[in-house]
N, C-alpha and C positions, 0 to 999 in steps of 0.2 A: 652331453654324453649320450651315446647311442646304447640303449638297453635292449631294444627289440627292433627288428626290421618289420615294417608294415607294408603290405601291398593292397591297394584298392582293387576290388574284384567286382565286375558287373556281368561277367559271362562273355564279353566281347573278346575277339582274338587279341586285341591290344592289351586288355587287362590280363589275359592269360600269359602273354609274353612278359608282362611286368612281373607277374607272380613267379615265373620261372627265373627271371633275373634276380628278383628279391631272394629266392631260395638259395641261389648260388652266393649272393652277397652275405646272407645269414650264415651259410656254411663257412665262408671265408673269415667271418668275424667271430664265429663260435657263438652265435646268438640265436634265440628262437625267432620264428616267423609267425606273424599274425596276418591272416587273410581277413580283410574287413569288407563286408558287403552292406551297403546302405539300403534300407528298405523305405522307399518313399511312400507316402500315404496313397492309397488306392482311391481313385475318383468314384463318385456315386454311379457313374455310367458303367464302369468296369465291374463294380460290385453287382449291378443288376443284370449284366450280360450273362447269358447262360453258359458260354464256353470260355469266357475270359474274365471271370470274376475274381474276387479277392482270394478265393480258395485256390484257383489255378495259379495266380500270381505268387501266393505263398509257397506252393509246392515247387514252383520253378526256383524261387529265391533260396529254398532250402537245398535243392539238388545241385545247383551250379557250384556253390562254394565247397560242398562236401566232396563232389567228384574231383574238383581241382586239388583239394587238399590230399585226397587219396593218391592222385598221380604224383604229386610232389614228394610225398612220403616214400613212394617207391623209388623215385629217382635220387632222392637225397635222404637216405635213411638216418643220417646223423643229425638232421635238423628237426627240432621240435616244432611241428606245424599245428597251429590252432586256427579255428574259424570263429569269427565274431560277426553277428548280424545285429545291426543297430538301426533303429528307426529314426528317420530324419532326412533332410536334404543332403545329397551326396557330398557337396563341398564342405558343409558344416561337419558332417560325420567324419570325413577324412582329415580335415584340419584338426579336429579334436584328437583323432588317433595319432597324428603326427606329434602333437604336444606330449602325449604319453610315452612315445617310443624313442624319438630322436631321429628317425629316418623313415621316409615314406616313399614308396615306388608306385608310379602310376603309368598306365598305358597311354600312348598318343598315336593318332592315326598318321600314316605317311601321306605326304602330298601326292596327289595323283600324277604319275608320270615324272615326278621329280623326287630325288632322294631328300628326305627331310620330314619334319613333323607338321601336323596340323593340330594345334593345341585347342581342345574343346573348352567349353565354358567351365566345366567342373575342374579340369586340370589347371586352367588359367586362374581360377579363384583360389585353388589350394596353393599354387605357387606364389600368388600375390599376397596371401594372408599368413602363410606358415612361417614361423620363425625357426623351424627346423629344416635341415636339408631335404629337398624333394628331387627325386630322380625320375626322369621321363624316358620311357622305353617304347620303341615302335614294335609292332607285330612284324615277324620275320627278321628280328634282330639277330646279328651273327652270334648266336648264343654263347657257348662256353668260351669263345675267344676273348670275351671281355673280362674273364676271370682266371682261366687256367691255360690258355693257349690251345693249340690244336692237337689231336691225337698223334699227328706226325712229328710233334716236337717243336713246332713253330712257337716262338715266344709270344707272350701276351703283348698286344699292341700298347704303345705308351699311353699314359694318362696325359691329357692336355689341360692346362690351366690358363684362363684368360686373366691377366693381371693389369690392374690400373695402378701404375707406380705413383700416381698422385695421392692415392689413398689405399695402400696395400693392406687389406684387412686380414688379420691373423687367422680368423675362423675359416676363411676361404682357402688360404694358402695351406693351412694345416690339413684340411680335408683332402686336398689334392696330393700332398706329400704322403699322407697316410694311405690313400688309395693306391698310389704307386708302390709303396712299401709292401702292402698286403698282397698285391698282385705280382710282386717281384719283377717289376718292369720299370722303365724309365719315365721321367716326367719332362714334358715339353712345355715351357712357359712362353706364352705369346703376349707381346705388348704391342698394340697398334697406336700410332701417333700421327699427328699432322703438324706441319710448321705453323706457327702463329700467323694470323692474317697480316699482322703488321710487318712481317718479314718478306712479303711478296716481292716488293721492289728490290730489296737487298739480295734475294735469291736470284732474281733475274740478272742483276749486275755481277754477282759472284756465285757461280754454280758450285764452287767448293764449299760454300756455306752449308749446303745440304749435308755434305759429308761430315762436317763438324757437328751439326745437329744430330745426325745419326749416331755418331760416336758418343755424344753426351747422353742421349737417351739409352744407349746400350749400357753405359756405365751406371746410370740410375737404376736400371733393371738389375744389374749385377749386385749393386749395393743393397737393394731391397731383399734379394734372395740370400745374401751371405749368411745371416743368422740361421736361416732355415736349412741351408746346406750343412751347417755345423750340427744342427739338431738331427738331421736325417742323413748321416754321412754315406750310407750304402745306396741311396737313391741317386741314380745317374740323371743329371739335369742338363737339358738343352735349352738355351736361351735364344729367343727370337724377338728382336725388336725391329719392327717393320713400319715404314712410312705408309700411311693409307688407312682405310677403314678397318677397325679392329674386328667388327662383326664378320667382314669378308675373310680376314685372316683366320679367324676361329673356325668358320664354316669349312674353309679349305683344309685346315689342320684336322678337323674332325673325321675326314675321310680315312685317315690312318690311325685313329685313336680308339682305345677301348672304352674310354670315358672322357667326356668334356666337362670341366668344372668352371662355373661362372658364379659371380656374386650378385646379390640383390639387396639394395638398401631397404631396411625395415621402415615402413611408413605406417604408423598406427592410426591414421585417419579412418573413420568408419565409412567414408564415401569414396567410391571409385575403386578401380583395380590398377595397381601400380607395379609394373615389373621392371621398367627401364628399357630404353631403345635397343641397347646392345643385346641384353639377355632375351628380349622379345624376338629379335631377329634370329638369334642363335637357336631358340626353341622351335622356330618354324623351319629352319633350313639345315641344321646339323644332321649328319648321318650316323653319328654315334649316340649312345645314351648320354643324356645331359643331366648333370647334378647342379641344382641351383641352391647355393648356400646363402642364407640370409645373414646380414650383418648390420650393426648400428651405424 
């Protein structure tokens, strides 16, 4: 359950964009916003340097979050904005903040010359370790359109959900339906699939078999969504069951989305960083904010 929206803040353009997105999300949910800044230990070299020592670093770390909070309070007067500065490694501090809040928003750099994300080591570590939803936002994100539409009255773009019908996890589906409901927009559910390798010869001999497989997969998708349609009757749902790479389908769908929702299986091993190939690809190439929802 989300009790607070948290945004990781380090002064970069990406983190400021994430804080702005988080403020709009907090406003939408009627929740407070915590801006969390991790203060890493200062090296002995910086401490001894006359112009870049611990005192200078401390002043900078105090000023950036304070100024960001002041700007957000002006733009979102209904949101209770607080600043928290915690000592420690950023990925550990932010992962801990996520556990206490239920939703954390981080900035992610755009790929040079290509729409999409470049997931840094901190963001990747938080996504891989957090058991709470993590949202990645790029600098220059099409700001309010993800929450309230445009001033000219253009509706909010739909929320897109990537769904594995083989294991349709409730936490991921509920997050996507709830996001669409709060934004008063539609939900597009994308399911990508490939024919089993054993059917290659049969497909070559009978091209109509692919149509049968497509119909079967579409019916499976509809069945997985049926109880959720009943639970969220006001959310307009579009179902897309497509042959081919699910990551490619999701990246394409993200171009017209306000938010892209994908799942990540929780792996509690202390070794390595595990995100999953589809989610990893989406995090690098989607052009909309991406929410990664952990599930067992």
